[in-house]
C-alpha positions as CSV (number, residue, x, y, z in Angstrom):
1,M,-64.5,-14.7,14.8
2,K,-64.1,-18.3,12.6
3,T,-60.1,-17.8,13.3
4,T,-60.9,-17.2,17.2
5,I,-62.9,-20.8,17.3
6,A,-60.8,-22.2,15.2
7,F,-57.9,-21.5,17.5
8,L,-60.0,-22.4,20.6
9,V,-60.8,-25.7,18.7
10,F,-57.1,-26.4,17.7
11,T,-55.6,-25.5,21.3
12,G,-58.2,-28.0,23.2
13,I,-57.1,-30.5,20.9
14,L,-53.6,-30.3,22.0
15,A,-53.9,-29.5,25.6
16,A,-56.6,-32.9,25.5
17,Q,-53.4,-35.3,24.7
18,E,-52.1,-34.0,28.4
19,T,-52.7,-36.3,31.1
20,R,-52.2,-36.4,34.9
21,R,-52.0,-39.4,37.2
22,E,-51.1,-38.9,41.0
23,I,-49.7,-41.4,43.0
24,V,-48.5,-42.0,46.3
25,N,-44.4,-43.3,46.6
26,P,-44.5,-44.8,49.6
27,A,-41.1,-45.8,51.5
28,P,-40.1,-49.0,51.8
29,T,-42.2,-49.4,55.0
30,P,-44.8,-46.8,56.7
31,A,-42.7,-46.5,59.6
32,E,-39.7,-45.2,57.1
33,D,-42.1,-42.4,56.3
34,A,-43.4,-41.6,59.6
35,K,-39.8,-41.8,61.7
36,A,-38.4,-38.3,62.8
37,N,-35.4,-37.1,62.0
38,S,-32.1,-38.8,63.6
39,D,-29.7,-37.3,65.6
40,K,-26.5,-39.2,63.3
41,V,-28.3,-38.0,60.2
42,P,-26.3,-34.3,59.8
43,D,-29.0,-31.5,58.6
44,V,-26.2,-31.2,55.8
45,Y,-23.4,-32.8,54.5
46,A,-20.7,-32.7,52.5
47,I,-19.3,-34.7,49.4
48,R,-16.3,-33.9,48.3
49,G,-14.4,-35.1,44.7
50,Q,-13.1,-34.5,41.3
51,F,-14.2,-35.1,38.0
52,D,-12.9,-37.5,36.4
53,R,-13.7,-37.0,33.0
54,I,-16.2,-34.8,31.0
55,V,-18.5,-36.9,28.4
56,T,-21.2,-34.8,26.1
57,L,-24.2,-37.2,24.7
58,R,-25.7,-36.0,21.3
59,F,-29.1,-37.5,21.1
60,K,-30.4,-37.9,17.6
61,F,-34.0,-37.5,16.2
62,N,-37.1,-39.7,18.1
63,T,-34.6,-40.9,20.3
64,D,-35.9,-41.9,23.9
65,L,-34.2,-39.3,26.2
66,L,-34.2,-42.0,29.4
67,A,-33.0,-44.7,27.7
68,G,-30.7,-43.3,25.5
69,M,-29.3,-41.6,28.5
70,E,-29.4,-45.2,30.0
71,K,-27.7,-47.0,28.0
72,M,-24.8,-44.5,27.3
73,V,-24.0,-44.4,31.3
74,K,-23.7,-48.4,31.0
75,Q,-21.9,-47.8,27.6
76,E,-19.5,-45.5,29.0
77,K,-19.2,-47.3,32.6
78,I,-20.6,-44.2,34.5
79,R,-21.1,-45.0,38.0
80,N,-21.4,-41.1,39.3
81,A,-21.4,-38.4,37.8
82,V,-23.2,-35.0,38.1
83,V,-25.8,-33.7,35.2
84,L,-24.1,-30.3,34.5
85,S,-26.2,-28.9,31.8
86,A,-28.7,-30.0,28.6
87,F,-30.2,-28.6,25.4
88,G,-32.4,-28.9,22.5
89,S,-35.9,-30.3,21.8
90,V,-38.6,-32.9,22.1
91,R,-41.4,-34.4,20.4
92,G,-43.6,-35.2,23.6
93,Y,-42.6,-35.5,27.3
94,H,-43.1,-37.6,30.2
95,I,-42.3,-36.0,33.9
96,H,-43.4,-36.4,37.3
97,Q,-43.2,-33.7,40.0
98,V,-44.1,-33.9,43.6
99,S,-47.7,-33.2,44.4
100,N,-47.9,-32.9,48.5
101,R,-45.9,-31.8,51.3
102,D,-46.2,-34.7,53.8
103,F,-45.2,-38.2,54.2
104,P,-45.8,-40.7,52.3
105,S,-45.0,-38.3,49.2
106,K,-47.3,-38.3,46.2
107,D,-45.6,-37.4,42.3
108,M,-47.7,-36.2,39.9
109,F,-47.2,-37.6,36.4
110,V,-47.4,-35.4,33.2
111,K,-47.5,-36.9,30.3
112,N,-48.2,-34.9,26.7
113,P,-46.8,-37.4,24.0
114,T,-47.9,-34.6,21.3
115,R,-46.8,-31.5,22.6
116,P,-43.1,-30.5,21.3
117,A,-41.0,-28.2,23.9
118,D,-37.6,-26.7,23.8
119,V,-35.2,-28.4,26.8
120,I,-34.2,-25.2,28.5
121,S,-32.1,-27.2,31.1
122,M,-31.4,-30.5,33.2
123,S,-29.8,-30.9,36.4
124,G,-29.7,-33.9,38.4
125,Y,-27.3,-36.7,39.1
126,I,-26.3,-40.7,38.3
127,M,-25.8,-42.8,41.5
128,D,-24.6,-46.0,41.3
129,G,-25.6,-46.0,37.7
130,R,-28.9,-45.2,38.4
131,I,-30.4,-41.8,36.6
132,H,-32.1,-39.3,38.6
133,A,-32.3,-36.4,36.3
134,H,-35.0,-33.3,36.2
135,M,-35.6,-31.1,33.3
136,T,-37.0,-27.3,32.3
137,L,-38.8,-27.2,29.4
138,A,-40.7,-24.6,27.5
139,T,-43.7,-24.5,25.1
140,P,-45.0,-21.0,23.1
141,D,-47.6,-20.8,25.9
142,R,-45.8,-22.0,29.4
143,V,-42.9,-23.6,31.3
144,I,-42.6,-26.8,32.6
145,G,-40.4,-28.9,34.8
146,G,-39.8,-32.4,36.2
147,H,-38.5,-36.0,36.7
148,L,-37.7,-37.1,33.3
149,E,-39.6,-40.2,32.9
150,P,-39.4,-42.8,30.1
151,G,-41.4,-41.5,26.5
152,T,-39.8,-38.4,26.4
153,P,-39.1,-38.8,22.7
154,V,-36.4,-35.8,21.2
155,F,-37.3,-33.7,17.9
156,T,-34.4,-31.5,16.6
157,F,-31.7,-32.8,18.5
158,V,-30.6,-32.7,22.7
159,V,-27.1,-32.4,24.2
160,V,-26.6,-34.0,27.5
161,T,-23.1,-32.6,29.3
162,L,-22.0,-35.1,32.1
163,G,-19.1,-34.7,34.6
164,I,-17.9,-37.6,35.7
165,M,-17.0,-38.6,39.5
166,N,-13.6,-39.5,40.5
167,D,-13.4,-43.2,42.1
168,G,-14.5,-43.0,46.1
169,V,-16.8,-40.5,45.4
170,D,-20.3,-41.9,47.3
171,F,-23.9,-40.8,46.1
172,S,-25.6,-43.4,48.2
173,H,-27.8,-41.1,50.3
174,I,-28.6,-37.7,48.3
175,D,-32.0,-39.1,46.6
176,D,-32.8,-41.0,49.8
177,K,-36.0,-39.7,51.3
178,T,-35.7,-41.8,54.6
179,Y,-31.8,-40.8,55.3
180,R,-32.9,-38.5,57.8
């Protein structure tokens, strides 16, 4: 009985570290959020290119994952890339996820600076030097995923592999919610 109570108290303390904050993520103007789809924008389109090179990044203990990626994107002069894979572990996390289905969109920011997790995967793009990365994290009791935010420190290590696109690839509209 004492063990069960101690476990529940301990679990409650850890769970109490997680915070959630929802924000509205409007387009530059309310009219852009309200606009209908345009016939001039295709339902789906292809972007052709080739990998110019592959870059693998290794992050050490306590490095902020997003800040480290931003540093290496600048250092390696990466303009457009695909996040191919990632693995490792983090000491805590800060991510956000979409939390509604109508415009304006809303994001739920989930932060737990004391909850370690394994990095199961990462995907996303680097578009004109800007990182848009999503990751999946696993703890002993759940899996969580979302958009990587500042405040995700590395634990043992994290390895991220990027496919750097050749010149001429245009990723400018990939994550533009008003391009519709």
